[in-house]
C-alpha atoms as an extended CHARMM CRD file, in Angstrom:
* protein
*
       269  EXT
         1         1  UNK       CA             -0.0810000000        0.4050000000        0.3020000000  PROA      1               0.0000000000
         2         2  UNK       CA              1.2930000000        3.4470000000       -0.9920000000  PROA      2               0.0000000000
         3         3  UNK       CA              1.0450000000        6.5710000000        1.0230000000  PROA      3               0.0000000000
         4         4  UNK       CA             -0.6650000000        9.7920000000       -0.8230000000  PROA      4               0.0000000000
         5         5  UNK       CA              1.8840000000       10.9030000000       -3.7240000000  PROA      5               0.0000000000
         6         6  UNK       CA              3.0030000000       14.6170000000       -4.0940000000  PROA      6               0.0000000000
         7         7  UNK       CA              6.2410000000       16.4890000000       -4.9070000000  PROA      7               0.0000000000
         8         8  UNK       CA              9.7430000000       14.5740000000       -3.8670000000  PROA      8               0.0000000000
         9         9  UNK       CA             13.2170000000       14.7470000000       -5.1250000000  PROA      9               0.0000000000
        10        10  UNK       CA             14.4320000000       11.2010000000       -6.5230000000  PROA      10              0.0000000000
        11        11  UNK       CA             17.5780000000       10.1720000000       -8.0650000000  PROA      11              0.0000000000
        12        12  UNK       CA             17.8040000000        8.3880000000      -11.0420000000  PROA      12              0.0000000000
        13        13  UNK       CA             18.0730000000        4.7910000000       -9.8940000000  PROA      13              0.0000000000
        14        14  UNK       CA             15.4150000000        4.8940000000       -7.2620000000  PROA      14              0.0000000000
        15        15  UNK       CA             13.1190000000        6.6050000000       -9.9780000000  PROA      15              0.0000000000
        16        16  UNK       CA             13.9420000000        3.4160000000      -12.0960000000  PROA      16              0.0000000000
        17        17  UNK       CA             13.2420000000        1.3450000000       -8.9660000000  PROA      17              0.0000000000
        18        18  UNK       CA             10.0240000000        3.0210000000       -8.3370000000  PROA      18              0.0000000000
        19        19  UNK       CA              9.2140000000        3.1720000000      -11.6820000000  PROA      19              0.0000000000
        20        20  UNK       CA              9.4110000000       -0.8130000000      -12.3050000000  PROA      20              0.0000000000
        21        21  UNK       CA              7.7840000000       -1.2610000000       -8.7050000000  PROA      21              0.0000000000
        22        22  UNK       CA              4.8800000000        0.9060000000       -9.3750000000  PROA      22              0.0000000000
        23        23  UNK       CA              3.8920000000       -0.7280000000      -12.3550000000  PROA      23              0.0000000000
        24        24  UNK       CA              4.6720000000       -4.3170000000      -11.1070000000  PROA      24              0.0000000000
        25        25  UNK       CA              2.5420000000       -3.2230000000       -8.3610000000  PROA      25              0.0000000000
        26        26  UNK       CA              0.0080000000       -1.9910000000      -10.7960000000  PROA      26              0.0000000000
        27        27  UNK       CA             -0.4530000000       -3.7870000000      -13.4810000000  PROA      27              0.0000000000
        28        28  UNK       CA             -3.3150000000       -5.7040000000      -13.0340000000  PROA      28              0.0000000000
        29        29  UNK       CA             -5.6110000000       -3.2070000000      -11.3500000000  PROA      29              0.0000000000
        30        30  UNK       CA             -4.7960000000       -0.7730000000      -14.7280000000  PROA      30              0.0000000000
        31        31  UNK       CA             -5.1750000000       -3.8740000000      -17.3100000000  PROA      31              0.0000000000
        32        32  UNK       CA             -8.9500000000       -4.5960000000      -15.6120000000  PROA      32              0.0000000000
        33        33  UNK       CA             -9.5430000000       -0.9360000000      -15.4740000000  PROA      33              0.0000000000
        34        34  UNK       CA             -8.9350000000        0.2280000000      -19.3570000000  PROA      34              0.0000000000
        35        35  UNK       CA             -7.9810000000       -3.0950000000      -20.6380000000  PROA      35              0.0000000000
        36        36  UNK       CA            -11.1590000000       -3.0600000000      -22.7340000000  PROA      36              0.0000000000
        37        37  UNK       CA            -10.9810000000        0.4670000000      -23.7070000000  PROA      37              0.0000000000
        38        38  UNK       CA             -7.6470000000       -0.2860000000      -24.9490000000  PROA      38              0.0000000000
        39        39  UNK       CA             -8.3950000000       -3.4560000000      -27.1300000000  PROA      39              0.0000000000
        40        40  UNK       CA             -5.8820000000       -6.7840000000      -26.7160000000  PROA      40              0.0000000000
        41        41  UNK       CA             -5.2460000000       -5.8430000000      -30.6160000000  PROA      41              0.0000000000
        42        42  UNK       CA             -5.4430000000       -2.0100000000      -30.3360000000  PROA      42              0.0000000000
        43        43  UNK       CA             -3.2260000000        1.0160000000      -30.7840000000  PROA      43              0.0000000000
        44        44  UNK       CA             -4.8900000000        4.0110000000      -28.5650000000  PROA      44              0.0000000000
        45        45  UNK       CA             -2.3870000000        6.7240000000      -28.3490000000  PROA      45              0.0000000000
        46        46  UNK       CA             -4.3600000000        8.6510000000      -25.0520000000  PROA      46              0.0000000000
        47        47  UNK       CA             -7.1690000000        8.5970000000      -23.3900000000  PROA      47              0.0000000000
        48        48  UNK       CA             -8.7950000000       10.7040000000      -25.5090000000  PROA      48              0.0000000000
        49        49  UNK       CA             -9.1950000000        8.0000000000      -27.5920000000  PROA      49              0.0000000000
        50        50  UNK       CA             -6.9520000000        8.4530000000      -30.5870000000  PROA      50              0.0000000000
        51        51  UNK       CA             -6.9120000000        5.6010000000      -32.3100000000  PROA      51              0.0000000000
        52        52  UNK       CA             -3.8120000000        4.9030000000      -34.6270000000  PROA      52              0.0000000000
        53        53  UNK       CA             -6.2310000000        2.9980000000      -37.4030000000  PROA      53              0.0000000000
        54        54  UNK       CA             -7.9470000000        6.5300000000      -37.9870000000  PROA      54              0.0000000000
        55        55  UNK       CA             -5.0170000000        8.9740000000      -37.7450000000  PROA      55              0.0000000000
        56        56  UNK       CA             -1.8310000000        7.4700000000      -38.8350000000  PROA      56              0.0000000000
        57        57  UNK       CA              0.2930000000        9.2800000000      -36.8000000000  PROA      57              0.0000000000
        58        58  UNK       CA              3.1220000000        6.8630000000      -37.6000000000  PROA      58              0.0000000000
        59        59  UNK       CA              2.0780000000        6.4300000000      -41.4420000000  PROA      59              0.0000000000
        60        60  UNK       CA              2.6410000000        3.2860000000      -43.1940000000  PROA      60              0.0000000000
        61        61  UNK       CA              3.3680000000        0.6390000000      -41.1410000000  PROA      61              0.0000000000
        62        62  UNK       CA              3.1760000000       -2.6060000000      -43.6400000000  PROA      62              0.0000000000
        63        63  UNK       CA              6.9980000000       -4.2930000000      -43.7270000000  PROA      63              0.0000000000
        64        64  UNK       CA              8.3850000000       -2.0170000000      -41.1510000000  PROA      64              0.0000000000
        65        65  UNK       CA             10.6850000000       -2.8980000000      -38.3780000000  PROA      65              0.0000000000
        66        66  UNK       CA              9.2700000000       -1.2200000000      -35.1510000000  PROA      66              0.0000000000
        67        67  UNK       CA              9.8640000000       -0.8160000000      -31.6670000000  PROA      67              0.0000000000
        68        68  UNK       CA              7.1420000000       -0.1380000000      -28.9830000000  PROA      68              0.0000000000
        69        69  UNK       CA              9.5890000000        1.6730000000      -25.6850000000  PROA      69              0.0000000000
        70        70  UNK       CA              6.9950000000        1.1400000000      -22.5640000000  PROA      70              0.0000000000
        71        71  UNK       CA              5.2140000000       -1.6700000000      -24.0900000000  PROA      71              0.0000000000
        72        72  UNK       CA              2.7110000000       -2.7480000000      -21.3010000000  PROA      72              0.0000000000
        73        73  UNK       CA              0.6970000000       -5.4300000000      -22.4640000000  PROA      73              0.0000000000
        74        74  UNK       CA              1.4090000000       -4.7390000000      -26.1660000000  PROA      74              0.0000000000
        75        75  UNK       CA             -1.9370000000       -4.1350000000      -27.1850000000  PROA      75              0.0000000000
        76        76  UNK       CA             -0.4480000000       -1.7460000000      -29.9240000000  PROA      76              0.0000000000
        77        77  UNK       CA              2.3210000000       -3.9400000000      -30.7870000000  PROA      77              0.0000000000
        78        78  UNK       CA             -0.1760000000       -6.4660000000      -31.5790000000  PROA      78              0.0000000000
        79        79  UNK       CA             -2.3230000000       -4.4700000000      -33.6180000000  PROA      79              0.0000000000
        80        80  UNK       CA              0.9920000000       -3.6660000000      -35.7320000000  PROA      80              0.0000000000
        81        81  UNK       CA              1.3000000000       -7.3440000000      -36.2450000000  PROA      81              0.0000000000
        82        82  UNK       CA             -2.1070000000       -7.2260000000      -37.4280000000  PROA      82              0.0000000000
        83        83  UNK       CA             -1.0200000000       -4.6710000000      -40.3350000000  PROA      83              0.0000000000
        84        84  UNK       CA              1.9410000000       -6.9050000000      -41.3170000000  PROA      84              0.0000000000
        85        85  UNK       CA              4.7380000000       -5.5570000000      -39.3280000000  PROA      85              0.0000000000
        86        86  UNK       CA              7.8240000000       -6.6870000000      -37.6460000000  PROA      86              0.0000000000
        87        87  UNK       CA              7.4190000000       -5.5840000000      -33.6610000000  PROA      87              0.0000000000
        88        88  UNK       CA              9.6170000000       -5.7670000000      -30.8070000000  PROA      88              0.0000000000
        89        89  UNK       CA              8.3040000000       -4.0040000000      -27.0900000000  PROA      89              0.0000000000
        90        90  UNK       CA             10.0550000000       -3.4330000000      -24.4270000000  PROA      90              0.0000000000
        91        91  UNK       CA              9.0910000000       -2.4430000000      -20.6880000000  PROA      91              0.0000000000
        92        92  UNK       CA             11.1080000000       -1.7420000000      -17.7650000000  PROA      92              0.0000000000
        93        93  UNK       CA              7.5430000000       -4.2020000000      -15.6510000000  PROA      93              0.0000000000
        94        94  UNK       CA              7.9810000000       -8.1310000000      -15.7220000000  PROA      94              0.0000000000
        95        95  UNK       CA              3.9910000000       -7.8920000000      -14.5370000000  PROA      95              0.0000000000
        96        96  UNK       CA              3.3740000000       -5.7260000000      -17.6540000000  PROA      96              0.0000000000
        97        97  UNK       CA              5.0720000000       -8.1540000000      -19.7090000000  PROA      97              0.0000000000
        98        98  UNK       CA              3.2480000000      -10.9720000000      -17.9280000000  PROA      98              0.0000000000
        99        99  UNK       CA              0.1820000000       -9.5120000000      -18.8320000000  PROA      99              0.0000000000
       100       100  UNK       CA              0.8070000000       -9.3620000000      -22.4190000000  PROA      100             0.0000000000
       101       101  UNK       CA              1.7480000000      -12.9890000000      -22.5050000000  PROA      101             0.0000000000
       102       102  UNK       CA             -1.9450000000      -13.2900000000      -21.3590000000  PROA      102             0.0000000000
       103       103  UNK       CA             -3.1100000000      -11.7550000000      -24.0760000000  PROA      103             0.0000000000
       104       104  UNK       CA             -0.6260000000      -13.5590000000      -26.6090000000  PROA      104             0.0000000000
       105       105  UNK       CA             -2.5900000000      -16.8940000000      -25.2900000000  PROA      105             0.0000000000
       106       106  UNK       CA             -5.4050000000      -15.5070000000      -25.7900000000  PROA      106             0.0000000000
       107       107  UNK       CA             -5.6520000000      -13.5040000000      -28.8810000000  PROA      107             0.0000000000
       108       108  UNK       CA             -3.3320000000      -16.2840000000      -30.6720000000  PROA      108             0.0000000000
       109       109  UNK       CA             -0.5350000000      -13.2400000000      -31.7590000000  PROA      109             0.0000000000
       110       110  UNK       CA              2.9020000000      -13.4080000000      -29.8830000000  PROA      110             0.0000000000
       111       111  UNK       CA              4.3320000000       -9.8420000000      -29.4580000000  PROA      111             0.0000000000
       112       112  UNK       CA              7.8170000000      -10.2540000000      -28.6740000000  PROA      112             0.0000000000
       113       113  UNK       CA              8.8690000000       -8.7720000000      -25.5950000000  PROA      113             0.0000000000
       114       114  UNK       CA             12.3640000000       -7.7000000000      -23.7020000000  PROA      114             0.0000000000
       115       115  UNK       CA             12.2910000000       -6.6700000000      -20.3610000000  PROA      115             0.0000000000
       116       116  UNK       CA             14.4360000000       -3.5570000000      -20.5470000000  PROA      116             0.0000000000
       117       117  UNK       CA             15.1770000000        0.4590000000      -19.4930000000  PROA      117             0.0000000000
       118       118  UNK       CA             14.0250000000        2.6380000000      -22.1740000000  PROA      118             0.0000000000
       119       119  UNK       CA             17.0040000000        4.6570000000      -21.4320000000  PROA      119             0.0000000000
       120       120  UNK       CA             19.1350000000        1.8680000000      -22.6990000000  PROA      120             0.0000000000
       121       121  UNK       CA             18.0660000000        0.1080000000      -25.4870000000  PROA      121             0.0000000000
       122       122  UNK       CA             19.5840000000       -3.6110000000      -26.1710000000  PROA      122             0.0000000000
       123       123  UNK       CA             19.4480000000       -3.1220000000      -29.5760000000  PROA      123             0.0000000000
       124       124  UNK       CA             22.0730000000       -1.8320000000      -32.6050000000  PROA      124             0.0000000000
       125       125  UNK       CA             22.3650000000        0.9580000000      -33.6960000000  PROA      125             0.0000000000
       126       126  UNK       CA             20.1440000000        2.3820000000      -37.0630000000  PROA      126             0.0000000000
       127       127  UNK       CA             18.1380000000       -0.7790000000      -36.3250000000  PROA      127             0.0000000000
       128       128  UNK       CA             14.4020000000       -0.0080000000      -36.7050000000  PROA      128             0.0000000000
       129       129  UNK       CA             12.0540000000        1.8350000000      -39.3340000000  PROA      129             0.0000000000
       130       130  UNK       CA              9.9750000000        3.2720000000      -36.3800000000  PROA      130             0.0000000000
       131       131  UNK       CA              9.7130000000        3.7180000000      -32.8150000000  PROA      131             0.0000000000
       132       132  UNK       CA              6.7990000000        5.2300000000      -30.8470000000  PROA      132             0.0000000000
       133       133  UNK       CA              5.6360000000        5.4500000000      -26.8990000000  PROA      133             0.0000000000
       134       134  UNK       CA              1.8920000000        5.6190000000      -26.1330000000  PROA      134             0.0000000000
       135       135  UNK       CA              2.2960000000        6.8600000000      -22.7430000000  PROA      135             0.0000000000
       136       136  UNK       CA              5.0560000000        3.9160000000      -22.0520000000  PROA      136             0.0000000000
       137       137  UNK       CA              7.9010000000        4.5840000000      -20.6130000000  PROA      137             0.0000000000
       138       138  UNK       CA              8.7260000000        8.5030000000      -21.2250000000  PROA      138             0.0000000000
       139       139  UNK       CA              6.8080000000        9.8060000000      -18.1900000000  PROA      139             0.0000000000
       140       140  UNK       CA              8.3410000000        7.5750000000      -15.4730000000  PROA      140             0.0000000000
       141       141  UNK       CA             11.9890000000        8.0400000000      -16.8230000000  PROA      141             0.0000000000
       142       142  UNK       CA             14.7430000000        9.9590000000      -14.8250000000  PROA      142             0.0000000000
       143       143  UNK       CA             16.2110000000       10.7060000000      -17.4230000000  PROA      143             0.0000000000
       144       144  UNK       CA             13.9820000000       11.6480000000      -20.9370000000  PROA      144             0.0000000000
       145       145  UNK       CA             17.0620000000       13.5120000000      -23.2380000000  PROA      145             0.0000000000
       146       146  UNK       CA             19.1440000000       10.1080000000      -22.7340000000  PROA      146             0.0000000000
       147       147  UNK       CA             15.6770000000        8.2910000000      -23.7230000000  PROA      147             0.0000000000
       148       148  UNK       CA             14.9810000000       10.3980000000      -26.9760000000  PROA      148             0.0000000000
       149       149  UNK       CA             19.1400000000       10.0390000000      -27.3180000000  PROA      149             0.0000000000
       150       150  UNK       CA             18.3930000000        6.7610000000      -27.0140000000  PROA      150             0.0000000000
       151       151  UNK       CA             15.3820000000        6.2450000000      -29.7910000000  PROA      151             0.0000000000
       152       152  UNK       CA             17.6070000000        8.2280000000      -31.7240000000  PROA      152             0.0000000000
       153       153  UNK       CA             20.4690000000        5.5530000000      -32.0230000000  PROA      153             0.0000000000
       154       154  UNK       CA             18.7010000000        2.8780000000      -32.8770000000  PROA      154             0.0000000000
       155       155  UNK       CA             16.8180000000        4.6150000000      -35.5440000000  PROA      155             0.0000000000
       156       156  UNK       CA             17.6500000000        4.8310000000      -38.9460000000  PROA      156             0.0000000000
       157       157  UNK       CA             17.8190000000        7.5030000000      -41.0100000000  PROA      157             0.0000000000
       158       158  UNK       CA             14.7690000000        8.6650000000      -42.1720000000  PROA      158             0.0000000000
       159       159  UNK       CA             13.1840000000        6.7120000000      -39.1810000000  PROA      159             0.0000000000
       160       160  UNK       CA              9.8230000000        7.9060000000      -37.3230000000  PROA      160             0.0000000000
       161       161  UNK       CA              9.4980000000        8.4620000000      -33.5590000000  PROA      161             0.0000000000
       162       162  UNK       CA              6.3080000000        9.3860000000      -31.8040000000  PROA      162             0.0000000000
       163       163  UNK       CA              5.2860000000        9.1920000000      -28.4830000000  PROA      163             0.0000000000
       164       164  UNK       CA              2.5000000000       10.7950000000      -26.4510000000  PROA      164             0.0000000000
       165       165  UNK       CA              2.8790000000       12.2310000000      -22.8350000000  PROA      165             0.0000000000
       166       166  UNK       CA             -0.0760000000       13.7610000000      -20.0790000000  PROA      166             0.0000000000
       167       167  UNK       CA              0.2780000000       17.4740000000      -21.5050000000  PROA      167             0.0000000000
       168       168  UNK       CA              2.8190000000       19.5360000000      -19.8210000000  PROA      168             0.0000000000
       169       169  UNK       CA              0.6290000000       22.0060000000      -18.8930000000  PROA      169             0.0000000000
       170       170  UNK       CA             -1.9660000000       19.8720000000      -16.7190000000  PROA      170             0.0000000000
       171       171  UNK       CA              0.9510000000       19.7120000000      -14.0330000000  PROA      171             0.0000000000
       172       172  UNK       CA             -0.2850000000       22.7900000000      -12.8770000000  PROA      172             0.0000000000
       173       173  UNK       CA             -3.8780000000       21.5900000000      -11.8870000000  PROA      173             0.0000000000
       174       174  UNK       CA             -4.8690000000       19.0360000000       -9.4130000000  PROA      174             0.0000000000
       175       175  UNK       CA             -5.3110000000       15.7170000000      -11.1210000000  PROA      175             0.0000000000
       176       176  UNK       CA             -8.9290000000       15.5110000000      -10.6010000000  PROA      176             0.0000000000
       177       177  UNK       CA            -11.8920000000       14.7680000000      -13.1840000000  PROA      177             0.0000000000
       178       178  UNK       CA            -13.9230000000       17.3090000000      -11.9410000000  PROA      178             0.0000000000
       179       179  UNK       CA            -14.0840000000       21.2350000000      -11.3520000000  PROA      179             0.0000000000
       180       180  UNK       CA            -11.0270000000       21.2460000000       -8.3830000000  PROA      180             0.0000000000
       181       181  UNK       CA             -8.8700000000       19.6730000000      -11.5350000000  PROA      181             0.0000000000
       182       182  UNK       CA             -9.8420000000       23.4450000000      -13.5370000000  PROA      182             0.0000000000
       183       183  UNK       CA             -7.7950000000       25.4760000000      -10.7650000000  PROA      183             0.0000000000
       184       184  UNK       CA             -3.9240000000       26.2610000000      -12.0140000000  PROA      184             0.0000000000
       185       185  UNK       CA             -2.4800000000       26.1150000000       -8.3950000000  PROA      185             0.0000000000
       186       186  UNK       CA              1.0960000000       24.2940000000       -9.1860000000  PROA      186             0.0000000000
       187       187  UNK       CA              4.0260000000       25.9880000000      -10.5560000000  PROA      187             0.0000000000
       188       188  UNK       CA              4.2650000000       25.1740000000      -14.6700000000  PROA      188             0.0000000000
       189       189  UNK       CA              8.2090000000       25.0340000000      -14.1270000000  PROA      189             0.0000000000
       190       190  UNK       CA              8.9470000000       23.4150000000      -10.7890000000  PROA      190             0.0000000000
       191       191  UNK       CA             10.0650000000       19.1470000000      -11.9860000000  PROA      191             0.0000000000
       192       192  UNK       CA             10.2690000000       17.8100000000       -9.0220000000  PROA      192             0.0000000000
       193       193  UNK       CA              8.3560000000       14.2480000000      -10.0300000000  PROA      193             0.0000000000
       194       194  UNK       CA              5.2410000000       13.3490000000       -8.3400000000  PROA      194             0.0000000000
       195       195  UNK       CA              5.9750000000       10.1900000000       -6.2350000000  PROA      195             0.0000000000
       196       196  UNK       CA              4.2010000000        8.0590000000       -4.2160000000  PROA      196             0.0000000000
       197       197  UNK       CA              5.5630000000        5.4910000000       -0.8520000000  PROA      197             0.0000000000
       198       198  UNK       CA              5.5320000000        2.6900000000        0.7060000000  PROA      198             0.0000000000
       199       199  UNK       CA              5.0350000000        2.0040000000        4.4290000000  PROA      199             0.0000000000
       200       200  UNK       CA              8.3980000000        2.1970000000        4.9540000000  PROA      200             0.0000000000
       201       201  UNK       CA              9.1020000000        5.5700000000        3.1070000000  PROA      201             0.0000000000
       202       202  UNK       CA             10.5900000000        3.6500000000        0.1600000000  PROA      202             0.0000000000
       203       203  UNK       CA              8.9330000000        5.1220000000       -3.8920000000  PROA      203             0.0000000000
       204       204  UNK       CA              6.6140000000        2.8310000000       -4.9720000000  PROA      204             0.0000000000
       205       205  UNK       CA              5.8360000000        5.0790000000       -7.8070000000  PROA      205             0.0000000000
       206       206  UNK       CA              6.9450000000        7.6570000000       -9.7480000000  PROA      206             0.0000000000
       207       207  UNK       CA              6.3510000000       10.2190000000      -12.9670000000  PROA      207             0.0000000000
       208       208  UNK       CA              7.9540000000       12.7280000000      -13.6490000000  PROA      208             0.0000000000
       209       209  UNK       CA              7.2570000000       16.6400000000      -14.9080000000  PROA      209             0.0000000000
       210       210  UNK       CA              8.6380000000       18.3140000000      -18.1640000000  PROA      210             0.0000000000
       211       211  UNK       CA              7.6640000000       21.6900000000      -20.2200000000  PROA      211             0.0000000000
       212       212  UNK       CA              7.1610000000       21.4800000000      -23.6160000000  PROA      212             0.0000000000
       213       213  UNK       CA             10.9710000000       23.5270000000      -23.9290000000  PROA      213             0.0000000000
       214       214  UNK       CA             12.2620000000       20.1740000000      -22.0740000000  PROA      214             0.0000000000
       215       215  UNK       CA             11.2800000000       18.0820000000      -24.7200000000  PROA      215             0.0000000000
       216       216  UNK       CA             11.5590000000       20.0690000000      -27.3690000000  PROA      216             0.0000000000
       217       217  UNK       CA             15.3520000000       20.2510000000      -26.2660000000  PROA      217             0.0000000000
       218       218  UNK       CA             15.6370000000       16.2740000000      -25.6470000000  PROA      218             0.0000000000
       219       219  UNK       CA             14.7290000000       15.7380000000      -29.1590000000  PROA      219             0.0000000000
       220       220  UNK       CA             16.5390000000       18.4510000000      -31.0090000000  PROA      220             0.0000000000
       221       221  UNK       CA             19.4930000000       17.7920000000      -28.8380000000  PROA      221             0.0000000000
       222       222  UNK       CA             19.2280000000       13.9910000000      -30.4560000000  PROA      222             0.0000000000
       223       223  UNK       CA             19.5240000000       14.9650000000      -33.3950000000  PROA      223             0.0000000000
       224       224  UNK       CA             15.8710000000       14.5250000000      -34.1160000000  PROA      224             0.0000000000
       225       225  UNK       CA             13.2630000000       17.0090000000      -35.9740000000  PROA      225             0.0000000000
       226       226  UNK       CA              9.7760000000       17.8560000000      -34.6970000000  PROA      226             0.0000000000
       227       227  UNK       CA              7.2910000000       17.7800000000      -37.1980000000  PROA      227             0.0000000000
       228       228  UNK       CA              4.0270000000       17.9210000000      -35.3080000000  PROA      228             0.0000000000
       229       229  UNK       CA              2.6580000000       18.2580000000      -32.0850000000  PROA      229             0.0000000000
       230       230  UNK       CA             -0.6810000000       16.8920000000      -31.4940000000  PROA      230             0.0000000000
       231       231  UNK       CA             -2.9020000000       18.5720000000      -28.6710000000  PROA      231             0.0000000000
       232       232  UNK       CA             -6.1100000000       15.7720000000      -28.8800000000  PROA      232             0.0000000000
       233       233  UNK       CA             -9.3910000000       17.3810000000      -28.4250000000  PROA      233             0.0000000000
       234       234  UNK       CA            -11.3500000000       15.8470000000      -26.1560000000  PROA      234             0.0000000000
       235       235  UNK       CA            -14.8790000000       13.6820000000      -28.0430000000  PROA      235             0.0000000000
       236       236  UNK       CA            -17.6980000000       15.2680000000      -28.8000000000  PROA      236             0.0000000000
       237       237  UNK       CA            -19.4070000000       12.0520000000      -27.2430000000  PROA      237             0.0000000000
       238       238  UNK       CA            -18.2790000000       12.6770000000      -23.8710000000  PROA      238             0.0000000000
       239       239  UNK       CA            -16.0800000000        9.6030000000      -24.1720000000  PROA      239             0.0000000000
       240       240  UNK       CA            -14.7590000000        8.2140000000      -20.8380000000  PROA      240             0.0000000000
       241       241  UNK       CA            -13.1610000000        9.5620000000      -17.6510000000  PROA      241             0.0000000000
       242       242  UNK       CA             -9.4170000000        7.9970000000      -17.0500000000  PROA      242             0.0000000000
       243       243  UNK       CA             -8.0250000000        9.1030000000      -13.6540000000  PROA      243             0.0000000000
       244       244  UNK       CA             -7.6110000000       12.9030000000      -14.2810000000  PROA      244             0.0000000000
       245       245  UNK       CA             -9.2370000000       13.0930000000      -17.5120000000  PROA      245             0.0000000000
       246       246  UNK       CA            -12.4620000000       13.9160000000      -18.0160000000  PROA      246             0.0000000000
       247       247  UNK       CA            -15.0650000000       15.6950000000      -20.7170000000  PROA      247             0.0000000000
       248       248  UNK       CA            -15.2010000000       18.4890000000      -18.2970000000  PROA      248             0.0000000000
       249       249  UNK       CA            -11.7540000000       18.8280000000      -18.1260000000  PROA      249             0.0000000000
       250       250  UNK       CA            -10.9930000000       17.7760000000      -21.2450000000  PROA      250             0.0000000000
       251       251  UNK       CA            -13.3660000000       20.6530000000      -23.1550000000  PROA      251             0.0000000000
       252       252  UNK       CA            -11.6710000000       23.7210000000      -21.6330000000  PROA      252             0.0000000000
       253       253  UNK       CA             -7.7120000000       22.6330000000      -21.3940000000  PROA      253             0.0000000000
       254       254  UNK       CA             -5.7840000000       19.2520000000      -23.0410000000  PROA      254             0.0000000000
       255       255  UNK       CA             -4.7370000000       16.2630000000      -21.3330000000  PROA      255             0.0000000000
       256       256  UNK       CA             -2.3790000000       14.4970000000      -23.6180000000  PROA      256             0.0000000000
       257       257  UNK       CA              0.8770000000       15.7260000000      -26.0350000000  PROA      257             0.0000000000
       258       258  UNK       CA              1.7870000000       14.0110000000      -28.9030000000  PROA      258             0.0000000000
       259       259  UNK       CA              5.6130000000       14.6550000000      -30.5240000000  PROA      259             0.0000000000
       260       260  UNK       CA              6.1140000000       13.3360000000      -34.1300000000  PROA      260             0.0000000000
       261       261  UNK       CA              9.4130000000       13.4370000000      -34.8980000000  PROA      261             0.0000000000
       262       262  UNK       CA             11.8990000000       12.1990000000      -37.5290000000  PROA      262             0.0000000000
       263       263  UNK       CA             15.6890000000       11.0300000000      -37.7180000000  PROA      263             0.0000000000
       264       264  UNK       CA             16.4950000000       13.2880000000      -41.1030000000  PROA      264             0.0000000000
       265       265  UNK       CA             18.0620000000       11.1500000000      -44.2460000000  PROA      265             0.0000000000
       266       266  UNK       CA             22.0550000000       10.6010000000      -44.1440000000  PROA      266             0.0000000000
       267       267  UNK       CA             22.5400000000       12.5770000000      -47.5580000000  PROA      267             0.0000000000
       268       268  UNK       CA             24.4740000000       11.1010000000      -50.0770000000  PROA      268             0.0000000000
       269       269  UNK       CA             27.7700000000       12.4950000000      -51.1380000000  PROA      269             0.0000000000
């Protein structure tokens, strides 16, 4: 059992341990609560319900080598396999990967997965055509510039990297789907992570805040080009409440930011 969360400084190793333990502990609850919405083989980018089958942020995937960073139970990767892509998923949480194996058995579609830290990808340079993360490892990594640099390393020239995270402006507001969640009361520039502790004071969950500028600088520093920033609107039919996401908040402030990036093609001599 964890205590109510709050802002707390955390070093990189403590953050990694907290991220792994948090998702090991939370994965069964998460999959039970959100599995139907995500679908066993669906590619949903965010609580607003943006579906890759419709928006195609990754572009053509048939025959492409694809990496999912923070794959969880592999729903997105499983959908990509159905589109004739070659896919591998990585996740820090063993329990999330066990859920992926259960879905493999249920659907008959097996997602190749590796348990690994997204800040140290166990893949060769220029070995994938596309990489993506749908609310995967990015918010839970202490060093997002290192994570993005690792993705850039494994992308081939001309490759694509797309990732979705909580919209940075949301960190100014309480994580409440109702009216209290519409009152800004926290400094946008306070990058102290959100941390939950167990009864012994050990961090058991962490989520890191970055500003829009932080993400852009990390992308540029990795040698990538930012081609689009998607801020999905809340669906007109009302959608669903997901944690701090709701129709009441979604019609006023953005909940998700999706960064679309490209590895520049290698110049010919």
